[in-house]
MIBALUM-567498 format. One line per 10 residues: for each residue x, y, z of C-alpha. Coordinates in steps of 0.25 Angstrom, whole numbers. Each point is the difference from the previous one (the first is absolute). Last residue first. Layout:
X:Y:Z ~ ... .
END
This chain:
139:129:267 ~ -11:11:3 ~ 3:9:-15 ~ -4:-13:-6 ~ -13:-1:7 ~ -4:14:-3 ~ 4:-3:-16 ~ 14:7:-5 ~ 6:9:-9 ~ 1:10:13 .
1:15:2 ~ 2:3:17 ~ -13:8:2 ~ 1:15:5 ~ -6:6:-12 ~ -8:-12:-2 ~ -8:4:12 ~ -13:-9:1 ~ 8:-11:-5 ~ -4:-9:-10 .
8:-15:-1 ~ -4:-9:-7 ~ -9:-14:1 ~ -11:8:-1 ~ 2:4:-14 ~ -13:2:-6 ~ -8:7:11 ~ 13:6:7 ~ 3:6:-14 ~ -15:8:0 .
2:5:13 ~ 14:3:-2 ~ -3:9:-13 ~ -10:8:9 ~ 10:3:8 ~ 11:3:-8 ~ -5:11:-7 ~ 2:14:10 ~ 9:-3:8 ~ 10:-10:-7 .
-2:6:-14 ~ 3:12:4 ~ 13:-4:7 ~ 3:-7:-14 ~ 0:11:-8 ~ 2:-5:-14 ~ -11:-8:-2 ~ -8:-12:-7 ~ -9:-8:7 ~ -3:-15:1 .
5:-6:-12 ~ -1:-15:0 ~ 13:-7:4 ~ -8:-13:8 ~ 5:7:12 ~ -6:11:-5 ~ 9:12:-6 ~ 4:15:3 ~ 4:6:-15 ~ 10:11:4 .
4:12:-8 ~ 12:5:4 ~ 4:14:5 ~ 8:8:-7 ~ 9:11:5 ~ 4:-8:14 ~ 15:-1:-9 ~ -4:-3:-14 ~ -10:-11:6 ~ -10:-4:11 .
-5:-9:10 ~ -13:5:8 ~ 0:3:14 ~ -3:-9:12 ~ 4:-15:-4 ~ -5:-5:13 ~ -7:-11:-9 ~ 6:0:-15 ~ 0:-16:-1 ~ -15:-1:5 .
-3:9:-12 ~ 5:-11:-12 ~ 9:8:-10 ~ -1:7:-10 ~ 9:10:-8 ~ 1:15:-4 ~ 4:10:-11 ~ -10:9:-3 ~ -16:-1:-2 ~ 2:-3:-13 .
8:-12:2 ~ 13:-3:-8 ~ 11:2:10 ~ -3:-14:8 ~ 9:-1:12 ~ 2:-14:3 ~ -2:-4:15 ~ 12:-7:8 ~ -7:-7:12 ~ 7:2:12 .
-13:3:9 ~ 4:12:2 ~ -2:2:-15 ~ 11:3:-9 ~ -1:9:-11 ~ 3:-6:-14 ~ 7:7:-15 ~ 5:11:8 ~ -2:17:-4 ~ 8:8:6 .
10:-10:6 ~ 2:-10:-11 ~ -1:13:-9 ~ 12:4:6 ~ 8:-12:1 ~ -1:-1:-17 ~ 2:13:-2 ~ 13:0:8 ~ 4:-12:-8 ~ -3:10:-13 .
-13:-5:-7 ~ -3:-3:-14 ~ 8:-15:4 ~ -15:-2:7 ~ -7:0:-14 ~ 10:-10:-6 ~ -3:-8:13 ~ -13:-2:-3 ~ 0:-1:-14 ~ 9:-13:2 .
-3:-2:-15 ~ -9:-14:-2 ~ -11:7:-9 ~ 9:4:-9 ~ 5:-15:-3 ~ -15:-4:-5 ~ 3:13:-12 ~ 12:-8:-6 ~ 16:0:-2 ~ 3:7:13 .
14:1:4 ~ 2:16:-3 ~ -12:3:5 ~ 7:3:14 ~ 7:13:-3 ~ -13:8:-6 ~ -7:0:13 ~ 3:11:7 ~ 5:8:-8 ~ -3:-4:-13 .
-15:-1:6 ~ -2:16:3 ~ -12:4:-5 ~ -7:-12:3 ~ 3:0:13 ~ -2:16:1 ~ -15:-3:-3 ~ -1:-14:8 ~ 3:8:13 ~ 16:-4:3 .
2:17:4 ~ 14:-2:7 ~ -1:6:16 ~ 6:15:-1 ~ -14:6:-1 ~ -3:-4:16 ~ -12:10:-1 ~ -9:-8:6 ~ -7:-4:-15 ~ 15:-6:-1 .
-1:-8:11 ~ -12:-5:-3 ~ 3:-4:-15 ~ 12:-7:6 ~ -7:-10:9 ~ -11:-1:-13 ~ 10:-5:-8 ~ 8:-11:11 ~ -15:-4:2 ~ -1:-1:-15 .
15:-9:-1 ~ -6:-8:12 ~ -13:-4:-6 ~ 8:-6:-12 ~ 1:9:-14 ~ -3:-11:-12 ~ 11:8:-11 ~ -10:0:-13 ~ -8:8:8 ~ 11:10:0 .
-7:6:-15 ~ 0:-8:-13 ~ 6:11:-6 ~ 11:6:11 ~ 2:-17:1 ~ 3:-3:-14 ~ 8:13:-4 ~ 8:-4:15 ~ 1:-17:-5 ~ 7:7:-14 .
8:9:7 ~ 7:-11:9 ~ 1:-10:-11 ~ 7:10:-11 ~ 10:4:14 ~ 2:-15:2 ~ 3:-1:-15 ~ -12:-5:-12 ~ 7:-5:-12 ~ -14:-3:-8 .
4:4:-13 ~ -9:12:-6 ~ -13:3:-7 ~ -6:12:-5 ~ -9:9:7 ~ -7:14:-5 ~ -8:11:6 ~ 0:-5:15 ~ -9:9:9 ~ 6:4:13 .
7:14:-5 ~ 0:-1:-15 ~ 8:-14:-1 ~ 9:-6:-10 ~ 3:-16:4 ~ 11:-11:-1 ~ -4:-14:4 ~ 3:-8:11 ~ -10:-10:7 ~ -1:-7:14 .
-10:-12:4 ~ -12:-3:3 ~ -4:1:-14 ~ -14:7:5 ~ 7:7:11 ~ 10:5:-9 ~ 14:6:8 ~ 9:11:-6 ~ 10:4:-7 ~ 0:13:-9 .
12:4:-9 ~ -3:15:-6 ~ -3:5:-12 ~ 1:15:0 ~ -11:10:-4 ~ 9:11:-7 ~ -10:-1:-12 ~ -12:6:7 ~ -6:8:-11 ~ 0:-13:-8 .
-3:-11:9 ~ -11:8:5 ~ -5:2:-13 ~ 2:-13:-5 ~ -8:-4:14 ~ -14:6:-4 ~ -6:13:6 ~ -14:0:6 ~ -5:12:6 ~ -5:-1:14 .
-9:7:11 ~ -7:-5:11 ~ 5:-11:3 ~ -4:-6:12 ~ 8:-4:12 ~ -6:-10:9 ~ -2:4:16 ~ -15:2:-2 ~ 4:10:-11 ~ 14:4:-2 .
1:10:-11 ~ 8:2:-11 ~ 3:11:-10 ~ 10:2:-12 ~ 2:-15:-4 ~ 10:-4:-12 ~ -5:-12:-4 ~ 6:-15:-5 ~ -7:-11:-5 ~ -14:5:-6 .
-12:-7:4 ~ -8:6:10 ~ 3:13:-8 ~ -14:4:-3 ~ -4:-3:16 ~ -12:-8:1 ~ 4:-9:8 ~ 7:13:9 ~ 15:1:0 ~ 8:-6:10 .
13:4:8 ~ 13:-8:8 ~ 10:7:7 ~ 16:-5:-5 ~ 4:16:-4 ~ 0:-6:-14 ~ -15:0:2 ~ -5:-16:-2 ~ -14:0:-8 ~ -12:-7:3 .
-9:-14:-5 ~ 13:-7:-1 ~ 11:9:-2 ~ 1:11:-8 ~ 10:9:0 ~ 0:15:6 ~ 10:10:-2 ~ -2:8:12 ~ 12:4:5 ~ 6:5:-11 .
-11:11:0 ~ 4:12:-5 ~ 8:-7:-11 ~ -11:-10:-2 ~ -9:11:-5 ~ 9:5:-12 ~ 0:-13:-4 ~ -13:-3:1 ~ -3:13:-9 ~ 8:-3:-9 .
-9:-3:-10 ~ -9:11:1 ~ 10:9:-10 ~ -8:13:4 ~ -5:8:-12 ~ 2:15:-3 ~ 11:0:12 ~ 0:12:8 ~ 16:6:0 ~ 8:-3:13 .
11:9:5 ~ -1:-8:11 ~ -4:12:10 ~ -11:4:-11 ~ -5:-13:-1 ~ -4:-1:17 ~ -5:13:-1 ~ -9:-6:-13 ~ -3:-12:7 ~ -5:8:13 .
-9:7:-10 ~ -6:-11:-6 ~ -2:-6:14 ~ -9:10:2 ~ -7:2:-11 ~ -4:-16:2 ~ -16:1:0 ~ 1:9:-11 ~ 6:-9:-10 ~ 14:5:-5 .
-1:-10:-11 ~ 14:-6:6 ~ -6:-2:15 ~ -12:-7:-7 ~ 9:-9:-9 ~ 8:-2:12 ~ -13:-4:9 ~ -3:-10:-11 ~ 14:-5:-2 ~ -3:-5:17 .
-12:-7:-1 ~ -10:5:12 ~ 2:-5:12 ~ 7:13:7 ~ 12:8:-5 ~ -1:15:3 ~ 9:-1:12 ~ 5:13:-3 ~ 14:-5:-1 ~ -4:-12:-9 .
-9:7:-10 ~ 12:12:-2 ~ 10:-10:0 ~ -6:-9:-10 ~ -2:13:-7 ~ 14:4:1 ~ 3:-15:-4 ~ -7:2:-14 ~ 9:12:-2 ~ 14:-6:2 .
-6:-12:-10 ~ -2:10:-11 ~ 12:-2:-10 ~ 3:-14:4 ~ 16:-1:-4 ~ 4:14:8 ~ -10:-1:8 ~ 4:-13:7 ~ 12:6:9 ~ -12:11:6 .
-12:-12:0 ~ 12:-5:11 ~ 0:14:7 ~ -17:0:1 ~ -1:-15:5 ~ 11:2:11 ~ -6:13:4 ~ -14:-5:1 ~ 6:-11:9 ~ 7:12:8 .
-12:10:1 ~ 2:9:-4 ~ 10:14:-1 ~ 7:-7:-12 ~ 13:4:6 ~ -1:-11:10 ~ 2:-10:-11 ~ 13:6:-5 ~ 5:-1:14 ~ -2:-13:0 .
7:-4:-12 ~ 11:6:5 ~ -2:-10:12 ~ -5:4:14 ~ 6:-8:12 ~ -7:-14:5 ~ 13:-9:-3 ~ -6:-6:-10 ~ -3:9:-9 ~ -11:9:2 .
-10:8:-11 ~ 3:-13:-10 ~ -16:-2:1 ~ 4:-13:5 ~ 8:7:10 ~ -10:9:4 ~ -11:-11:2 ~ 9:-9:9 ~ 3:14:10 ~ -14:1:0 .
-4:-12:4 ~ 10:1:11 ~ -5:13:6 ~ -14:-9:0 ~ 6:-9:8 ~ 6:9:10 ~ -12:8:2 ~ 7:16:0 ~ 4:3:16 ~ -10:10:5 .
5:14:5 ~ 14:-3:-10 ~ 13:6:2 ~ 6:-3:-13 ~ 13:-10:-1 ~ -8:-13:0 ~ -6:2:-13 ~ 13:0:-6 ~ 6:14:-6 ~ 2:10:-12 .
-13:7:0 ~ -3:-6:-15 ~ -1:-14:8 ~ -7:7:11 ~ -10:4:-13 ~ 0:-14:-6 ~ -4:-7:14 ~ -13:10:5 ~ -2:-1:-16 ~ -1:-15:1 .
-5:-1:15 ~ -14:-7:-3 ~ -8:7:11 ~ -2:-9:16 ~ 10:5:9 ~ 4:13:-8 ~ -15:3:1 ~ 0:2:14 ~ -13:-6:6 ~ -10:8:5 .
-1:3:14 ~ -8:-4:14 ~ -6:-14:-6 ~ -16:-2:-1 ~ -4:-7:14 ~ -5:12:5 ~ -12:2:-13 ~ -3:-13:2 ~ -6:4:13 ~ -7:11:-6 .
-8:-5:-9 ~ 5:2:-16 ~ -6:8:-12 ~ 4:14:6 ~ -8:12:0 ~ 8:14:4 ~ -6:12:5 ~ 4:14:-1 ~ 1:13:6 ~ 7:10:-10 .
11:2:-9 ~ 10:-13:-1 ~ -9:-7:9 ~ -6:-10:-10 ~ 14:-2:-5 ~ 4:-3:15 ~ -8:-14:-2 ~ 9:-6:-11 ~ 12:4:8 ~ -4:-7:12 .
-4:-14:-9 ~ 14:3:-5 ~ 8:-2:14 ~ -11:-8:5 ~ 5:-10:-11 ~ -6:-5:-13 ~ -7:-10:-4 ~ 4:-8:-13 ~ -2:0:-13 ~ 12:-9:-8 .
7:4:-10 ~ 12:-11:-4 ~ 12:5:-4 ~ 5:-12:-7 ~ 16:-6:-3 ~ -5:-14:6 ~ 10:-1:11 ~ 2:14:1 ~ -16:2:4 ~ -2:15:0 .
-12:6:7 ~ -9:11:-6 ~ -10:5:11 ~ -14:6:-4 ~ -8:5:12 ~ -10:-5:7 ~ -9:8:12 ~ -11:2:-8 ~ -1:15:7 ~ -10:9:-3 .
3:15:2 ~ -10:11:3 ~ 6:15:2 ~ 4:1:-14 ~ -2:15:-7 ~ 14:2:-7 ~ 9:-12:-1 ~ 13:1:8 ~ 11:-6:-4 ~ 14:-4:7 .
-6:-15:4 ~ -10:-10:1 ~ -5:4:-16 ~ 10:-9:-4 ~ -8:-10:7 ~ -8:-4:-14 ~ -13:11:-1 ~ -14:0:-3 ~ -6:14:3 ~ -15:2:2 .
-1:15:-2 ~ -10:14:3 ~ -7:10:-5 ~ -7:12:4 ~ 12:9:-3 ~ 10:-7:-8 ~ 8:-10:4 ~ 16:3:6 ~ 10:-8:-10 ~ 4:-12:3 .
-5:-9:-9 ~ 0:10:-11 ~ 14:2:2 ~ 2:-15:-3 ~ -8:0:-11 ~ 10:10:-7 ~ 9:-7:3 ~ -2:-12:-7 ~ -3:-12:8 ~ 11:-10:2 .
3:5:15 ~ -15:-1:3 ~ -14:9:7 ~ -13:-5:-5 ~ -11:9:-1 ~ -16:-1:4 ~ -6:12:-2 ~ -13:4:10 ~ -8:13:-4 ~ -10:-7:-9 .
-5:-9:11 ~ 6:-16:-3 ~ -11:-10:-3 ~ 9:-13:0 ~ 8:-7:-9 ~ 10:10:-2 ~ 4:-3:13 ~ 1:-15:-2 ~ 7:4:-12 ~ 10:11:7 .
2:-13:12 ~ 3:-9:-10 ~ 12:10:-8 ~ 5:4:12 ~ -1:-16:5 ~ 9:-3:-15 ~ 9:11:3 ~ 6:-3:12 ~ -3:-3:17 ~ -9:10:2 .
-1:13:8 ~ -13:9:0 ~ -1:16:2 ~ -13:7:2 ~ -5:12:-5 ~ -10:5:14 ~ -15:0:1 ~ 4:-7:13 ~ -11:-13:0 ~ -4:0:-14 .
15:2:-4 ~ 4:-11:11 ~ -11:-9:-8 ~ 7:1:-14 ~ 12:-5:9 ~ -4:-10:5 ~ -7:-6:-13 ~ 14:3:-6 ~ 7:-6:11 ~ -12:-12:0 .
3:-4:-13 ~ 14:0:-4 ~ 3:-9:13 ~ -10:-10:-8 ~ -12:-2:9 ~ -1:-11:10 ~ 3:10:12 ~ 12:9:6 ~ -4:4:13 ~ 0:16:0 .
8:7:10 ~ 0:15:1 ~ 9:10:3 ~ -3:15:3 ~ 11:6:-3 ~ 5:14:7 ~ 6:11:-5 ~ 12:3:9 ~ 9:6:-11 ~ 14:-6:3 .
8:-2:13 ~ 14:2:-6 ~ 11:-8:5 ~ 16:3:-4 ~ 9:-13:2 ~ 17:3:1 ~ 6:-7:-9 ~ 11:-13:1 ~ -8:-5:-13 ~ -2:-15:4 .
-2:4:13 ~ -11:13:-5 ~ -5:-11:-8 ~ -4:-10:11 ~ -4:10:9 ~ -10:8:-11 ~ -6:-14:-2 ~ -7:4:-12 ~ -17:7:-1 ~ 2:15:-6 .
15:-2:-4 ~ 10:10:-5 ~ 14:0:-3 ~ 10:11:3 ~ 12:0:-8 ~ 11:11:3 ~ 14:1:-12 ~ 10:9:4 ~ 10:-12:4 ~ 1:-5:-15 .
4:-11:-3 ~ -3:-8:13 ~ -13:6:-1 ~ -1:-6:-14 ~ 1:-14:6 ~ -12:2:10 ~ -7:5:-13 ~ 1:-14:-7 ~ -6:-7:13 ~ -11:10:-1 .
0:-2:-16 ~ -2:-15:3 ~ -10:2:11 ~ -7:7:-9 ~ 0:-5:-12 ~ -3:-14:6 ~ -13:8:6 ~ -1:0:16 ~ -14:7:0 ~ 5:6:14 .
9:8:-10 ~ -15:9:-2 ~ 13:12:-4 ~ 14:-2:-1 ~ 5:13:-1 ~ 14:4:-5 ~ 6:14:5 ~ 13:8:-8 ~ 0:-5:-15 ~ 8:5:-11 .
12:-10:7 ~ -7:-13:-1 ~ 14:-5:4 ~ -2:-14:-9 ~ -6:10:-13 ~ -5:-10:-9 ~ -2:-13:8 ~ -7:10:10 ~ -9:7:-10 ~ -5:-14:-4 .
-4:-4:14 ~ -7:11:1 ~ -7:-2:-13 ~ -4:-13:6 ~ -5:7:11 ~ -10:8:-5 ~ 2:15:-1 ~ -2:14:4 ~ 7:10:-2 ~ 3:12:8 .
9:12:-4 ~ -4:-1:-13 ~ 7:14:-7 ~ 7:-9:-10 ~ -14:-7:-6 ~ -8:-11:4 ~ -13:-6:-4 ~ 1:-17:-4 ~ -4:-10:-5 ~ 6:-15:-7 .
3:-5:14 ~ -4:12:11 ~ 5:13:3 ~ -6:13:5 ~ 1:14:2 ~ -1:11:10 ~ 8:12:-2 ~ -5:1:-14 ~ -4:-13:-5 ~ -12:1:3 .
-9:13:-2 ~ 2:9:11 ~ -10:8:9 ~ 9:-6:13 ~ -11:-9:5 ~ -3:-3:-14 ~ 14:-5:-1 ~ -2:-10:12 ~ -14:-6:-5 ~ 5:-5:-13 .
13:-5:6 ~ -9:-7:10 ~ -10:-6:-11 ~ 12:-4:-10 ~ 9:-6:11 ~ -14:-8:7 ~ -3:-6:-15 ~ 13:-5:-3 ~ 2:-8:14 ~ 13:-2:11 .
1:17:1 ~ 12:5:3 ~ 4:15:1 ~ 13:5:-4 ~ 4:13:5 ~ 10:12:-5 ~ 4:10:6 ~ 2:14:-2 ~ -6:7:12 ~ -1:-14:9 .
3:5:13 ~ -8:14:-3 ~ -10:-9:1 ~ -11:2:-12 ~ 2:-13:-7 ~ -1:-9:14 ~ -15:8:2 ~ -5:-5:-15 ~ 8:-14:3 ~ -7:-1:15 .
-15:3:-4 ~ -3:-9:-11 ~ 7:-15:3 ~ 0:3:14 ~ -13:6:1 ~ -7:-7:11 ~ -8:-6:-6 ~ 4:-15:3 ~ 10:-3:10 ~ 11:7:3 .
14:-8:4 ~ 12:9:-5 ~ 12:-6:0 ~ 13:6:0 ~ 14:-2:-5 ~ 15:11:-4 ~ -4:6:13 ~ 2:15:4 ~ -5:9:-10 ~ -12:-13:-1 .
-4:1:14 ~ -2:16:2 ~ -7:0:-14 ~ -9:-12:5 ~ -3:7:14 ~ -5:12:-8 ~ -8:-8:-8 ~ -7:-9:14 ~ -12:9:0 ~ -1:2:-14 .
-4:-14:-2 ~ -14:3:6 ~ -2:6:-13 ~ -4:14:1 .
END
């Protein structure tokens, strides 16, 4: 019997009386396997249906197979699963295991989840985007269906915060107590993949056990596999990768127990952290690294970084070694460094591209702020998602779902691909075969099969049903059936760039100097030897950030004539601006595609005040705030306000450079109508304009909480510098601080000031935030040195009891 069994009677009692329950249980407790079957057998759940959510497709399949086998049935009878483009369930299925994106779709189709009695969120500590969205929507569903119960299960999450959010009781299961011995191996100079592979091989020989190795991604897994392939491995030891992109058979081979007398080294990403029990594993080697995608709203690019995992994730990984017996975990880390890791993984909703989430919210019929979130969506990423959906005509200017957007949503694919497919469907009557072409493109793009290889070659392989893309061809056939599309014998390849632009309108790229300007305003470039280097326009499919530079990985060329022909609705707009080279204003009409100007034609220059203001706003937005020449006083005000907001005084305005740039028209626009040349920008009263962004009450409160100066006991007014690395502070001659027993502070005493004590010659003597300690511990040494160098000045034995002064000893006696 698994450990979770002990608390299951109490769980059933809580589910009978509470709408929501949180279950905290460590790896191996049985929450994913034993618990669902237990509930199915309880009288209270007779004839009831359970929806179990898993964050990963691999886990959903594996758990469904295990649970069905426990019942002596095939998958699809009592226990079934449904994942993207694959399902096995029937009318008799009472426990359906789904991935989180499937749950969102089910809620959208049935806002009451009328056929579901219990909704279980498994492995919620992974904090995936769809899990957070699914839970927020599930809370809405409960308002319509008060019979629906919600159970949230987690291994390492902060249960108290989750319980407060859900207003739910917490049940705690202690889990199986198989000890895992942790060993730290400080990283060396070799590549991390080689170190992990070597450690895995050593551990195998030492413990005669199968080994699970955690690596960041597919590239590292291949490198480790290649290194192991170069070693003289015994015949009874197999090396098996485990990736989400592998076939089901290959995944099952990595998960299954090896035959008697044989062993395996499994090379996996973090998908093996949770839910799965990889049979036969007693040893884990943890690189301590993982891949994490973070979306850059300004450039519209998702950056894939290799990051250090949290302590919670490391605990999960180590737990894989103790699922079935006592085990060993080798961490490529030091114990000291490990203690410095963050406690938990950040929620994906705070980092990721939120286009899919923003779409689901619009389909639900509300605004993001209307939902209750455990972690609120990233504001900048949410705004970027809204802009893209408006460009795709999915949302209108009021951020409401359009009829066209609802049509695209019904495709059940990524919204970009839906836009492309719908456009192809409209073109099919006049251009036979273009819909089949779009279907093949969608199959390639959806499965991330697009690489740096030529896209047209990949299409040819897919059209010919090449074995390496057979799965993609099957998916293309499924999609074609949904669209009532017949495969075409030949592909109208000339339509490829036009179709792709409908999927990626934010990534039309115009050649600019040695690089390209994208429609979303980001800059990017190709490698010098890239065959598309001289093309005037591209549609960019994939782009990566490399050392703060955006490198185009995959693109196709498109002609300007093709863009204009397929987007005839692009209007001519009157545009005014400031030409820095000509030192004057200009006026012209432009046809723009996002931030790209496709065509220009001159117009008569007759500027209104509003047009002049807009010209300067555009110029400053492009050039940056540096053209305004902020004074040190302005910068100090910005630092003071940033410090206040850091201490949760969030009602004060954000006057950071980014915020000022984003709100130029509000705080600066009205004062630009009389500016006629760039040199006048430096004469604007910027401090006054910033100060006016605070109400009178806020101005007074800022002066009280974070004054711009501190008055010394001698009467000297000392400017506080809020830009110091060690925190706000000031410099003062040490004699002026005599008699000062405590360090000055700001923020109602919460923040001591950093004091740089100076000699009479104004050279730094000491930096301190604790004057009392300085007088007691360091003063005697300082006094000894200063008496010799400045004999005319007063150096008391006990400065804490002396009077402050700015004078020499002789002047003090007068």
